[in-house]
Structure formats: C-alpha cells, structure tokens
N, C-alpha and C positions, 0 to 999 in steps of 0.2 A: 572381114566377120565380125571385127570387134569394134569397128567406128561408132560412135555414139553421137546423138545432138539432143539438145532441148532446148525450150527456152528459159533464160537466167531470169530469175525474179529480180525486180528492180528496188531499191531502196528509196525511191522517189516518192513511193505510195506508203499509206498507212494502212492498205487493205492487205491483209495476210494473203499469201498464195494459196489457192486451194490445194489441198494434198493430192500428189499425183497417184495415180494406181499404176504408172508405167514403172517397171523396175530398172529400165536403163538410164543412167544419169552421167553427166560429166560438168566440168568447169573450166573456164577459159584458163590455159596455161599451167593449171596447176591440178587436173584430174589425175585419179590414180591411172598407175600404168596398167595398161592391157585391156581391162574390161572394168565394170561395175555395177551396182545394183542398188536401187533403194531398198534397203531391207525395210525400212520404217516408212509407212506413209501416212501417219498419224500427226496431225497438227495439234500437240499437246497445248493445253491452256495453263498448266500450272508451272510456276517457274521456281527452280530449287535455290536455294541459298548458296551461293558460291562457296566452295570450301576454303577456310581460313588458310592465311599464310602470306608472305610477302605480296604485294600489288606486282602484277605481271603487265606492265604498261607497254612492252615491245610488242612487235608484231611476230616475233618468233620465240620460241621457248624449248629448251632441251629437258627431258626427263628421262634420265637414265637411258635406254634402248630406243627411245623414239625421239624424233624432233617434231615440235607443233608450230605451224606457221599459218597465218591469216591467208586466205585465197579469195582474193576478190572482196565484194563488199557484203558477201552473204555466205562465206562458206570458211571453215578452218581444215586443213590438210594436216595428217599425221603420217609420219614416215617411219618405219622400223630401220634402224642404221645399224650395221656391224653384226648383224646376226646371219645364220645360216638361212637359206631361202625357207625351209620347212619352219623354223623356229619364227621368222618374220611373219609368216603367213598366220601362225597360230596366235602371235601377238597382236595383230591388228584385228582379227576376227574376235579375240576375247576381249579387246577394247571396244569393239561395235557392239558386243554382247552386253557389255558394261554401260555403254551410253544408253542403248535402248532401256535398260533395266531402270535407268535412272531418271526417266521421262523428263528429259530437259524441256522446259517451256520454248516455244518457237521452233525448235526442229523439226524438221520435215523430211529430211534426208540422211540416211546412214548407208555410205558407200564403201563397203571394204573390199580390196582386191587382193593381190599377192604380197605386198609390202607396204600398202598403202591404205589410209582410212580417209574419206570426205564426209566431213559433217556438213549438211548444208542447213541452213537456218533464215527465218523471217527475220530481217534486221530491223523491222519496226516492232518486234516483240523482246528480242534479245540481241547480244552484241559479241563480238569477237573476244572482248576480254573474260566475259561470262563462260564461254565454251572453252579457252584455253584453260582457265582454271579449273573446270570440271575434266577437262582431259588430262590434265597435269597430276590432278587428283586420283582420276581412277587408274591412270596409267602407274601411278605410285603404289596403289592397292594391288595391282596384277603383279609388281615386282615383289611384294612381300611374300608371296605364294599363287600358284594358279587356282583359279575357280573352276568348278566343274560345269562344262557347256552342255548343249543338246546331244544327247547321243547320236551317233550318226546311223542312218537307215540304208538299207541296201534297196536297189532298183534292179530287176532283171529285164532287160530290154531285147526283144527278138529281133534280128537283122537280116534282111536279104541282101547280101553282100553281090557286089559285081552287076553285070548286064546293065539294064536300064537304071537300075536303083543305084548301082555304083560305078558310073561310066570311068572314074579315074583309077579304078584299082589295077587295071594292068599297067598303068603310068608309073604308080606308086611302087608297084613291084619292082619295076625295072630299075627305077632310081634307087631303091635300096639293096639292089641285087639279091632278091627274093624271088619264090615263086608267089602266085595269087593264093594259093592255099597257106603258104608261110605267112603272109600279111593279114590274112583271116585269123589264122591259129594265135598271132601274137596281139592283135587288136581284140580276141575274145577270151585269152588265156587268163587274165587277172582282173579284178573289179578296178576301175579307173576313179580317182577321187574328185569330186566336183571342188574347185578351188574358188570360184567366184562366178558372178553371172555377166554376160555380156551382151552385146546388142545382135541381133533384135530380141526384145522382149524376153529378159531373163534366160539367154542360151545359156545352157550349164557349161562352163569352162571347166574342161578337165585336164589332168596329167595325160599326157599320151602315153601310148604302149611302149612295150621295150624294144623299139625299132633299133637297127644298129647305127643309125644316124639320123638327123632331122630330115624333116619331108619339107620340100620346097612348096612355096605358094605356087597357084597357077599364074604362069606368064600373061592370060588373058582372063580376069575375074568374069564369072557368069552376071548376067543382069538379073537372074532370078533362080533361086535355090527353094526346093520344094519343101514343105514340112516334114520333119521326121527323117531329113538327110543326115547321114553319119560323116563327118568330116575330120580330117585330121592337116595340121600344119606345124612346123618347128618340131617342138616336143609337146604339143597340145591336141586334145581332141576336143570335139564338140558335138552337139546336135541341135539343129536348126528347128526351133518350135513354130517358125511360120514364115510364110515366103519373105526372100529379100534376097538382094544381090550379095554374092558370095565368091571370095578369091581362094577358098580353101579346097584341096582335092577331096572328091567324093568317093568312099568305100562303099557304102551301101545305104540302106534306108529302113527305118523302122515302121511298121503298120500301125504303131500305137499313137494315140492322140497325146502329143507331148504338154501341149498347154491350153487351158481352159480360161478364155478372158472373162468368165462369168464367175469364176471360183475366188474364194477369200481363203487362204493366200492364194496369189495368182498362180505360183506353181507349187508342185507336190514336193520338190526337192529344194534342198537348201545347202550353202557350202559346209563340206564335210562329209556329206552322203556318198555314197559310192554306186556307180553302175557296172553291173556285169552284163557285157554284150554275149548274146548267144546266136549263132548263126542257125538260119531255118531256111528251107528251100522255098523257091517261088511259090510253088504252088499250095503252101501253108499260108500265104499273105491272108487269104480271106478269114481263117481262123481267129487272126488278132486285129483284122482292121477296124478302127475306129475305137478299140477299147481304150480307156483312160491308163496312163502311165501312174501306176500306184507302188507303193512302199511294199516289199515283202513283210510279212507277220510272222517272222520264225526264230 
C-alpha cells in the first residue's frame, strides 16, 4: 500500500519539468522510508542566495542531528540520525516547512516522511551544492530553537466496521487474540496522527491503534481496494483515497469522499493532523455517503 512510482526528470534537458499535482513521489535508491508526498507542487523561479559559509563540495554533509546527501542527479536527501522516532519525525517535517518557506528556485518536490526528507529539483535551474547549503543553513536554524508549525486539525471519520466493508476484521481479531468488538474499540478509541502521505494519491499514513502486537500484511494482496477503505498493518493505519491494489487487512470503510482530484490543495489533511474514527451502523451509510472529508471547527 505504500509503493510508489513516478517518472524521474532528466538533467539532459534545459526544459524545467512541469509541476506535478500528484502527491506521491520517490527517487531511485534513496527515496524516503515507508511513504512520501510532494508537499510542494510549485516550480519557483526565484533563486535564493546560498547561505554564507565554507564551501560544501562533497556529496554529503552532516549538520548536527541530520545527514544531507545527494540523491541521483536532481534530488537531495536529508535523514535524521540518532533521534527518538517522534523527534526525528518532527525534525524532518520542520525542515520541510522551512524549505517551503524559503521558496528555493527550481525546487518542485518536498517529500517528508518518518525520518527522511527528499528535496527534488530541476537541475537545469539549481544544483546539489545550492540545496545542500540551504538545507544545512535551515537545519542549523532549527537547532537554535523550534519554530511554530501549522496547528494540527482534527478530522472525525465515520466507519462501518466488518462485513462487506471490513472483510478482514475477523482475521485481525483472531491474530491479535481479541474479539471483533475489541478491535473496533481500540481502532476508534483515540485519535490517530497522520505522519506522512503514501501511495496512492496522498493516502494518510497514520500511527496505528494500541493493538497488543503488530498486524501482519495479507498473504495474498488484493488487486483492487475500494476508496474509503480503512486498513491496518504493522503499527500503522491508513485510509485508501482511491482504487488501488493493497496488501493491508481491511477493518472497515468510511462513506466519506476522502479525495477530490479537483481540489487545491489536493488533500484536506496534512501531516500532524489527527483522525478520530467513529463506528456507525451499516444503515447509517447513506447519511454520510459522498460527503467530503473536512476538518472539525471546534
């Protein structure tokens, strides 16, 4: 459910790549772990003056809590090192916010995940050295003190669990040594935090519920998973925003419309937001069917 593919722009052309509206992204051999999303789809024309400092001519650089390395001919990858998982996540997402605010010329992809940030650029406009300098500068500023990011928002998501909408609920319950009702109660007990976007089309990758153990993937993946499906695997949870293959067990489905391909931004949610799942009866499906997923205003 988290596999990704895209065309990688070539440096052999002087024509800048068209800004992509697709949130999923990857890069060969150095893509961020687990999932990714192009948070920025703009191709900025302004080019910042690189921060002053000693020349960085190498393909890698260390800057405190992160390492910075070239990734192919048109990307730079940043990895948080030696940090607890939650702090690593906060570090790479704060750095992604800083890069986006800096509006670096030629950058068209900013892909933060759990502990890694991929910055994709048009190599006819900018280069690795400029981006490494910028990233080293911004990571140094973050080390001086945290900067406030966007306030997290809360989404309430009605879910029909089990039956045709959650065919794997009985299997997951058996694997965990729980009843189906206990699985539903744990999945809907507390809000789950969106950590990053995954494939397809900016699927919200969340912390998993407080299950007693990780949930195995399916032995045989499905060739198609319907939109709105609620799935879990390992220690993670996700909502499928559009039809796609999938190997994660399905617990239920929401009648809400998760994704609007004509909306800008593409998704109403972003990393750091929380989803509160609420069980509903099958006969309540039509009350919510087709309604757009929206943040609560409370």
